[in-house]
C-alpha positions as CSV (number, residue, x, y, z in Angstrom):
1,M,-52.8,-30.2,32.0
2,C,-52.9,-29.1,35.6
3,E,-50.2,-31.6,36.4
4,A,-48.0,-30.2,33.6
5,W,-48.6,-26.7,34.8
6,N,-47.5,-27.6,38.3
7,V,-44.3,-29.2,37.0
8,D,-43.6,-26.1,34.9
9,L,-44.4,-24.0,37.9
10,R,-42.1,-26.1,40.1
11,T,-39.4,-26.0,37.6
12,A,-39.8,-22.3,37.3
13,A,-39.8,-21.9,41.0
14,G,-36.6,-23.9,41.2
15,L,-35.0,-21.7,38.6
16,L,-35.9,-18.4,40.2
17,P,-33.5,-18.7,43.1
18,A,-30.7,-19.8,40.8
19,T,-31.3,-17.0,38.4
20,A,-31.4,-14.5,41.3
21,T,-28.0,-15.9,42.6
22,V,-26.4,-15.5,39.1
23,I,-27.7,-11.9,38.8
24,L,-26.5,-11.1,42.3
25,F,-23.1,-12.7,41.7
26,A,-22.7,-10.8,38.4
27,A,-23.6,-7.5,40.0
28,C,-21.1,-8.0,42.9
29,N,-18.3,-8.8,40.5
30,T,-18.7,-5.8,38.1
31,N,-16.3,-2.9,38.0
32,T,-17.9,-0.1,40.1
33,T,-15.7,2.6,38.6
34,S,-17.6,3.0,35.5
35,G,-17.6,6.3,33.6
36,P,-15.1,7.9,31.4
37,S,-11.6,6.6,31.4
38,P,-9.0,9.0,32.8
39,T,-7.6,11.4,30.3
40,Q,-4.0,11.9,29.6
41,P,-2.6,15.4,30.2
42,P,-2.1,17.4,27.0
43,T,1.3,17.1,25.4
44,P,3.2,20.4,26.0
45,S,4.2,22.5,23.0
46,S,6.6,25.4,22.4
47,S,5.3,28.9,23.1
48,F,7.1,32.2,22.9
49,V,7.4,35.7,24.2
50,A,9.2,38.3,22.1
51,T,10.5,41.5,23.6
52,F,12.1,44.5,21.9
53,G,14.8,46.8,23.4
54,E,12.7,49.8,22.5
55,N,9.1,50.1,21.2
56,P,8.6,52.4,19.5
57,V,12.1,52.4,18.1
58,P,13.5,55.8,17.1
59,F,14.8,56.6,13.7
60,R,18.6,56.6,13.8
61,S,20.6,58.7,11.3
62,T,23.8,56.7,11.9
63,G,25.0,53.2,12.9
64,C,22.6,51.1,11.0
65,S,25.0,49.5,8.5
66,A,28.3,50.4,6.6
67,S,26.5,51.3,3.4
68,I,23.2,52.8,4.7
69,L,23.8,54.6,8.0
70,Q,20.2,55.4,8.7
71,G,17.2,53.3,9.7
72,W,15.3,51.8,12.6
73,Y,16.9,48.9,14.6
74,T,16.7,47.6,18.1
75,P,17.6,44.4,20.1
76,A,15.0,41.6,20.1
77,R,14.8,38.6,22.4
78,L,12.7,35.5,21.6
79,Q,12.1,33.4,24.8
80,E,10.7,29.9,24.6
81,T,8.3,29.5,27.6
82,G,6.5,26.2,27.0
83,G,9.4,24.0,28.0
84,V,9.8,22.3,24.6
85,T,12.7,22.8,22.2
86,F,11.7,24.3,18.9
87,T,13.4,24.0,15.4
88,P,12.6,27.0,13.2
89,S,12.2,26.3,9.5
90,S,11.5,29.8,8.2
91,L,11.7,33.5,9.1
92,I,9.4,36.1,7.5
93,Q,10.0,39.8,8.2
94,K,7.3,42.4,7.4
95,L,7.3,46.1,7.0
96,D,4.0,47.9,7.3
97,G,2.3,44.5,7.4
98,N,3.7,43.3,4.1
99,V,6.4,40.6,3.5
100,A,9.6,42.6,2.9
101,S,11.7,41.1,0.1
102,I,14.6,43.4,1.2
103,L,14.6,41.5,4.5
104,T,14.7,37.9,3.1
105,E,17.0,35.8,5.2
106,S,17.1,32.6,7.2
107,F,16.3,32.3,10.9
108,N,19.9,31.3,11.6
109,S,21.3,34.4,9.9
110,R,19.2,36.7,11.9
111,F,19.0,35.1,15.4
112,G,21.9,33.9,17.6
113,A,23.0,33.5,21.1
114,C,21.8,35.9,23.9
115,A,24.6,37.0,26.2
116,G,25.0,34.6,29.1
117,T,22.5,31.9,27.9
118,P,23.0,28.4,26.5
119,F,22.7,28.3,22.7
120,T,22.5,25.6,20.1
121,P,22.5,26.8,16.5
122,G,19.4,26.0,14.5
123,V,17.1,25.5,17.5
124,I,15.5,27.5,20.4
125,L,16.2,25.4,23.4
126,A,13.4,24.5,25.9
127,N,13.0,27.6,28.2
128,G,15.9,29.1,26.3
129,A,16.2,32.3,24.2
130,V,17.7,33.6,21.0
131,C,18.6,37.3,20.3
132,A,18.9,39.5,17.2
133,S,19.0,43.1,16.1
134,V,15.8,43.7,14.1
135,G,14.6,46.6,12.0
136,V,15.6,47.9,8.6
137,C,18.4,50.1,7.2
138,T,16.8,52.3,4.5
139,S,16.3,55.7,3.0
140,S,12.6,54.8,2.6
141,S,9.9,55.4,5.2
142,F,8.1,52.7,7.0
143,G,5.8,52.7,10.0
144,N,6.4,49.3,11.6
145,Y,8.2,45.9,11.6
146,Q,7.1,42.4,12.5
147,F,8.7,39.0,12.3
148,Q,7.1,35.5,12.0
149,I,8.8,32.2,12.7
150,T,7.5,28.8,11.6
151,G,8.8,25.4,12.6
152,T,8.3,22.2,14.6
153,D,8.7,21.6,18.3
154,A,10.3,18.5,19.9
155,N,6.8,16.9,20.3
156,G,6.2,17.1,16.5
157,R,3.8,20.0,16.6
158,A,4.0,22.4,13.6
159,L,3.8,26.0,15.0
160,T,3.9,29.6,13.7
161,F,4.7,32.5,16.0
162,D,4.1,36.2,15.1
163,S,6.0,38.8,17.1
164,P,4.4,41.9,18.4
165,V,4.5,44.8,16.0
166,L,7.5,47.0,16.4
167,Q,6.5,50.6,15.8
168,F,9.0,53.0,14.1
169,G,9.4,56.5,15.3
170,S,9.0,59.3,12.7
171,R,11.9,60.3,10.6
172,P,13.0,63.9,11.5
173,G,12.8,66.4,8.7
174,G,15.8,66.6,6.4
175,Q,17.1,63.1,7.2
176,S,16.9,61.3,4.0
177,T,19.5,60.2,1.5
178,P,19.4,60.1,-2.2
179,F,18.2,56.8,-3.6
180,S,21.0,54.5,-4.9
181,F,21.2,50.8,-5.8
182,Q,22.1,50.2,-2.1
183,A,19.5,52.4,-0.7
184,Q,17.7,49.5,1.0
185,Q,19.7,46.8,2.7
186,V,19.0,44.0,5.2
187,F,20.4,44.9,8.6
188,A,22.8,42.0,8.9
189,G,22.8,41.8,12.7
190,K,26.6,41.4,12.7
191,G,28.0,43.6,15.4
192,P,28.2,44.3,19.1
193,W,24.4,44.9,19.4
194,R,23.6,41.3,18.4
195,G,24.2,39.7,21.9
196,I,21.6,41.2,24.2
């Protein structure tokens, strides 16, 4: 029994240096840059800044449209600042925080080229801008206006942008017109004020 023990001890003693060599070899050949793998930078997305020519915008008794002369309107510029082209799919316009059915139209019918800037219909170019005249021609009274665009950027991200609220100045006394079937009309944005 003692002899068998010595053999096992000798065998074990012979295996110990070999095992230590294998462990040392494995430790020397492992990747020492363990830890989290490097992360990819986030994919950029479109972002916007909207500016109005005036805010608050004064009530105007003339010049709004051919059939309704009075209302609130001002130039607006929508600038893409994220460096990613954006394709709008919808435009929602609101009066006093509510979707305004009298202002239902497409993005392309409201927004167009800004004077002196590159323009491609149907998109807002990366770092580009689109311009419009916004507001409402009406004999009714409202306190504010806001627009919202929804669409997809060139990286496939679905986005929604809400403009700042455009405050309407008060209507001076005695400046209202009798209600007619044309008393409320979309301000078509067709005119010299369109290109800011």
